[in-house]
N, C-alpha and C positions, 0 to 999 in steps of 0.2 A: 583669039578669044581672050587671052590673058597677056599682061605686059610683065615680062620677066625683069626688065629694068625697074619698074615700080615695085614689084615684090621684093626684089634685093634691097632697094633703097629703104623700104619700110622695115624690112627684116633687120637691117643694120641698127635702126633706132631702137629696137626692142631685144636684140640679141642677148645682152647681159642678163636681162630679167628672165628670159626664156631659159637660159642655161641654169640660172639659179633655181628656177622652179623645177627643171627637169632633175637636178640633183637632189633637191629637198624632198620632192615626192617620192623619188626612188629610195632615199635614206629612211623616209618615214615608213614605207612598206616593209623594208628590211627590219626596222626597229619593232614593228608589230609582231613579226615572226619571232624575233629575239626574245621579246617579253614573254610570249606564250611558252617558249621552249625553256628558257632559263629560269623563269619564276614559277612555272607550273600554275598558271593563272586560273586554269579550269577547276582544279581541286580547291584552290583558295576561294574561288567564287562560290563553289558548292557549299563550303563551310558556313560562309556568310549567308547564303541564301537560305540554308536550313534554319538559321536563327531568326529569319524575318517572320512576322505574324502571318497566319495562314492566308488572311485576306490579301496582303501584300504579295505573297507568292503566287496567288491566283491572278493578280492584276499583271504582275511582271510576266508570268508564264514561262515556258521553256525557252522562248527566244532570248530571255535574259542570260540564261547560262550558255546558250548556243553561241553568243558572241565572244565567249572566252575560250572556245575551241580554236583549233588551227583555222578551219574554214571561217569561223565567225570573226577571228582577228584580221584575216585577209579582207573580209567584207567591211569590217569597221575601218580598216585603213583606207579603203577607197571611198568611204562615206564620212570621213572625219571632216570637221569644219575647216581645218587648215588646208587640207587637199582641195575641198570645194571652193574656198576662197581664192586660192591661187589660180585655179582654173577659170573661175568666174572673172577674175580680173582680167585675164587675157581675152576671154569672150566679150567683155564689155569694153575694155580699153581700146581695141583696134578699131572698130566702127565709130566709137564716139569721137576718138581723137582725129581719125583720118577722113572722116566724112563731115560731121557737124563741126568738129574743131577746126578743120581746114577751111570750111566755109566761113566760120566766124573770123578767122585770121587773114582770110583773103588769099591764102596760098592755093586753094583749090581752084579758084578762078584763074590764076596764073598757070597751073598745071594744065587746065583744060584748054588753054589758049594753044598748047602743043597739039600735033596731030594724034590725039588719043581720044576715043569715044568714052562717054560717061559710063555706059555699061561695061566696057572693057576694064575701066579703072575699078569700078565697083566689084566686078566679078573677080578681079585679081586680088583685091583686098579680102574677099570672102575666102578664096582659095587659101590665102596666107593665114587667115583666121583659124579655119578648121585644121590645117596642117600643124599650126603651132599648138593647138590644143592637143592634137594626137600625139605630137612629140613628147609633150609632158606626161601624158598618160603612158606612153612607151617607157618613160623613165620609171614609172610605178611598176610596170610589168618587169622591167629588168631588176628592180629592187626585190620584188617577190621571188623572181627565179634564182637570184643570187643567194637569197635566204633559204631556199629549198636545197640549193647546192651545199650551203654551209652546214645545214642541219638535215642530213640524209635520213634521220630517223623519222622525220615527218612523212607520214604516209596518207593516202587517201584524199590528196588535193590535186585533181586533174588540172592540167594547164588550160584545158578548155574552159573551166569555170573562171579562171583568172581573165582569160580572153573575153568572155562574155561580159564579166562585170565591167572591164575596161571599155569595151565597145559600147555598152549601155550608157556609161558615164560620158563617153564621147558625144553621143546623141543628145544627152541631156544638156551638155555645155554648148553645142552648136545650136540648140534651140534657144538658149539665152542669148547667144550671139545673134541669132536671126531676129528676135524681137528688138534687140539693140540696133541692128541695122535699120529696122522699120522706124524706131524713135529718131535715128539719126537722119533718115530720109524726110522727116517732117519738121526738123528743127535745125537751127544754125548755131546752137551753143552747146559745146561739149559738156559743160557742167550740167545743164538741164537733162541732156540725154543720159548721163551717167547716173543722175538722181533718179530718173524714171526707171531705168534698167535695174539699178540696185533696189529700188523700192518694190518693183514687181517681183523680183527674185526673192527678196526677203519675205514678202507677202506669201508667195507660194511655199516657201520653206517652213514658215511658222504655221501655215494652214495645214500642211501635211502632219505636223505634230498634233495640232488641235483635233484633227480628224481621228488620230489614233487614241487620244485620251478622252474624247468626248463623243459618245455614241450618237447623240443627237445631231452631230454635225457630219455624220458619215455620208450623207448625200452629197457633200461637197468634195468627196474624194477624187472624183474624175477631173475636178476643176484644176488642181495643182499639178504641175509638171513632175514634182517629185514623187508622185504616185507611180510614175512610169520608170522610176529608178529605185529598185529594191535589192541592193546588193546582198542583204542577209538572206533573202528568199533564194537568190541565184547561188549563194554559197551552199545552200541546203539542197541544191540541185532541183529546184523548182523552175521549170521551163517556161518563164515568163518573158524572157529577154527578147524574143523575136517580136511578140506582140507589143511590147513597150517600145521597141526600136521603130516599128512601123508607125505608131501613133505619134511619136516625137518627130519622125521624118515628115509626116503629113503637115505638122505645125511649122517645121522648118521651110517647107516648099511654100506654104501659104504666106508666111511672113516675108520670105525672100523675094517671091514673085511681086508682092505689093511694094516692097522697098525698092527693087530694081526699077519698076515702072515709075515710082515716084522720083527717083534719082534721075532718071532719064528725061523727065518732063519738067522738073522744077526750075525756078529761076536760081541763078547763082550770081550773087548772093539772094537768098529768098527764104 
């Protein structure tokens, strides 16, 4: 079903970046907890918040202050653009480079001349993709857990919340990975695949903020995949994670089925 040799060959090409992302995301989560504990960010935020005009306080709501609590800092750490960018790079880079990119360069045609089926190759790359994303998220988990060990005075942050946020984030990223696989299955240029995947992801990202800020656009909320990843809500123990994961999993299955069928049938090059 999978090709171990192909997985290890591809992994070696990206191992340095994966190690760097693993360490960076872990340190970032540790930094978030350190800032909350060492600087007492919640009380500082309350002071500034009390000086805002009443209209702005109503607009920002209690969620603004919640992100400066321990739970809020953890959620913010897993939703920071730096973390999302590193994970999205992995999700987009692997299928764009090793499907469309290798078709463009001619190396995929050479690889398929060996006794390996297209589906086996594509499935192996998908396994490597979602495991690579998971490894980086595990780095974030370790950073948070180390922070809780360094600051035992932090109470009220169950590890189950950290696990749910990370798991929800993992499904968000493999959704991005899935539609990148789809774009790769219909293209033979890595650059175009990357542009499309990045463009769609940024569209979803900014649409999620538009929906939050503009009530008239609220009907578009189900359209963006970032609707199904709300770490702040999970940190406040709102049990939306399972529903979000199911929706994202359905999207992953749809995109990957189409992508695998297309890869198995397309001309190489084509």
